[in-house]
N, C-alpha and C positions, 0 to 999 in steps of 0.2 A: 504494500500500500504506500502511496506517495505521502510526503510529509505535509499533511493537511494543516493549513493555517487556521487558527481559531482565536476568538475573542470572547471574553466574559464581560457582560454588562449587567447592571441592575436597572430594572424598568419599573416605572411608577414609583420612583423614589420620593422622599420628602425633602429633596434638595441636597442630599448627601449620599455618598457611597454606603453600601452595606445596609440599605433599606430597600423596600420594593421587592421585586421578584427577580431571582437570578436567571440568566439566560446565557447559554453558550452558542455562538454563531460560528459555523464552519464555512469556509469558502472552498468549494470543491464538490465533486460528484462521485463519491465512492459507491460501491454496490449497496443495495438496500439493506442487506443483512449487516453490513458494517455500520451503516447509519444507526440501525436499531441497537447494535452492540454498544456504540458510543453513547447513545441515549441512556442505556443501562449503566454504563461506566460512570458518566457524569452524575446521573441520578437527580438532575433538576426536574422540575415539573415538565419542562419541554426544552429541547434544543432544536436548532434549525441548520439547514444547509442551503447556501446560495450556490446553486448548481452550475451557474455560468456567470461570468463577469460581463457578458454582453446582454443587452436587452433583447427580448423576444416579444413581439406583439405589444410593444410599448411598455413592457414591465420586466422585472427580474424574476426568474423562476426560483421558487423557494419551497422546500419541503420541511415539515414540522414533525418531530417525533417526541412522544412521551416515553417513559422508561419501558413500557410494554407494547405500545402500539403507535402507528403513524396517525397523526391528527390532520383532518382536513382544514382546520382553522384554529387559531388561538390568538388571544389579544396581545399579551406582552411579547410573544415572539414576533408578531407583526411589527410593533413599534421598535423593538430592539434591533431587529434585522434591518429595518429601514435606516436606522441610525448608523449601523456599520456600513451599509451600502453607500450612504452619502459620504461618510468619513474615509473609508478605506478603498472603495472602488471608484466612485466618482471623484472624490478628492476635493470637492468644493461645495459651498452652500447652494442648495437648490430649494425651490418652493414645494415641490411635490415629487414623490416616487411612487410608482405602482408596483405592487407585489403580485405575482401570479401564483396563487395558491390553489389547492384542490377545489375550494368553494368558488373560485373565480378570481377576478382581478380586484384587489383591494387598494384604493388610493390612500396614501399617507402624506400629510402636509406638515411643514415645519414652521412653527410660530416664532416670532421674534423674541418672545418671552421665555423660550426654551422648552415650551410644551409641544410635544409631537402628537398629532391627531390622526386617527384612522376613521374613515367612514365605513361602518359595517354594512353587511347586506340587510335589506329590509327584514324585520322579524317575522317568524311564523309562530303561531300559538297552537299548542297541541293538547295533550292529554291533561285532564284534571285529576288531582289526587285527593283522597279523603284525609281530613285532618287527623283522625284517630290513627290511621296507618302511619302517617308521616311522624306523628308524635312518638310512636314506638320506634321508628327508625332512628330518630334523633335523641331518644332517651329523655324526652321532656314531657311535660303535661300538655294536654290539649289547650289548656288556658294560656300556655306560653305562646301559642300560635294566634296571630291576628286573623280570626275567622271572618272578619268583615270583608276580607278579600280572598280570592281563590288561591289555591296552590296549583300552579300550572306549569307545564313544560313550555319553555320558550327557547327559540333558537334564532341566532343571526349567522349560523354556520356551524355551531356546536351547541347541542341542546342541553339545557339545565332545568332542574326542578326548582322553580322560584318559590320560596317560602317566606311570607311576611311574618315577623315575630313582634311581640307586643313591647319588648324592652331590650335594653342592652344586657341586662341580667339573663334574660331568656336566651339571647344569642350566645352569651358566654358559656352557659351550662350545657349546650348541645354537644353531644358526643355520638357519632354515628355508629350504629350496630351494622357492621358490614354484611353479615349474613342476611339480616332483614332487608338491607338496601339492595343487595344482589337479587334476592328473591322477588322483590317488588319491581325492580327495573329490568328484570330479565327479558321481558317482552318489548322493551323500549330501547331507543338509542341514547337515552338521557345519561350524561356523564355522572351527575350526582346532584346533591342539594346545594343551592346557593341561597343562603338565608340572610335576611337583612332586617333592620329596624330603623326608625327615624329618630334615633338617639345615638349620639356619637361621643367618643372619648375626648376628641378635640372639638371644642365648641364652634370652631370655624367650619366644621364639616357638617354635612346634611344627613348622611346615612352611614351606618356601620354594617359591614358585610363580612361574612365568612363563606368560603367555598370548600366544601368537604368532599373532595373528589378523588380520594385515594382508591377508589374502586378499580382504577386503571394503573395502579402502581406508583402514583405520585402522592406525596403527603399532602396535608392541608396547604392550600395555595396561599402565599403571602399577598398576591395581587393578581386578579384574573380579569383581563380586559374583555374576554368573550362573555363571561358571566355577568359582568357589570353592564355590558351592552344589552344583555337580555333583561337585566333588572330595570334599566332605563326604559326599555320598550314596555315592560310590564307596568311601570309607573304611569306611562301615558295611556296604555290600553285600559287600565282600571281606574284612571283619574285619581291616583293616590294623593297627589298634591293639588287636586282641584284645578288642574291646568293642562292644556293640550300642548304646552311647550315648557321644557325644563332646562335649566343649566345649574347643575349641582356638583358638590364635592363628595366623593365616596372614600371612606377609609377602610382599610383591610389589613390583615396580618398582625394585629396587635397581640393576639393570643399565642403566637409562635415567635415573637420577638423580632418581627420584620415589618415595622409600620410602613404603610404604603398610602399613596394618595392618587386617586383617579378622578379626572374631570369628565363628567357625563353631560352630554347635550342630546336632547331628543325632541322631536316635534311631529305632531300629526298633520300630514298634508292631505290633499284630496285623494291621493293615490296610495299612500303608505306612511308608515312611521319611519322618519329619517333619524338615524342613530350615529352619533360620533362619540368616540372615547379618546381621551388624551392623557398624557403624563410625561414626566421627565425621565431622561435616561442618563446614567453615569457609566463611564468606562472604568473597568476594574482591572482587567489583565489581558494579556495576549501571549500567544506562543505557537509552537508547531508540534504536532504529534511525532513521536519517534518513529522512524521507518522500521519496517519489519526486517 
């Protein structure tokens, strides 16, 4: 195997390294089985491969891998990979980069304030789940779930079970029973529960989120752009903030010592819900894999 160049970045940081969600970005196109082995070796929630340094159809081809499976889309890998493409491949500031992912082409834009934004695919709203079953999965009481709103599968490219909770205490005490989760989600493509509440640790933020997705070999996520995009869509769909347009701050990762900040924008148009998710990226390390 050739000496693949790689970079480690933190995505959705709170303005400094070692916060947000870790990502390894490889530049190269090794065989798929090697990609999957590297994902297991690094053991981040996801890693990516920029498989060509030349654009194709107006974008850069990118593949995303979790420790156990390849993923069609994920949020922090999209932003972190775009950051590396601009910095290391293009080598100069640009306003927009398109990433060609399995779910289609995702545009990423670079703000002057350091926030990088992606526009996700329009959301789809799927299966509804019963509060009693979800409470057993999360090891919480039914009263901890905000039953004024549905528990629903939402996807902007990667489906999550969106669960509204009544308080920060309720979010904090959730602990997934994997056997029950796998049994319940066996018939669906849903990655796992994305739980949230309108109470935050940092008073500047609007919602607090946990994504308990270790069903596919990754631990609890410090910051999940795809899930937060689904939550933003859910907030619009179910009029959570009594508005058809939102611009909010979402915090995540506090329970595992990786505080993160995600900027969420969503709006109901005549045709669809438009969703944008943004955050800051910090460079951490770079290197090359040892040759065989």
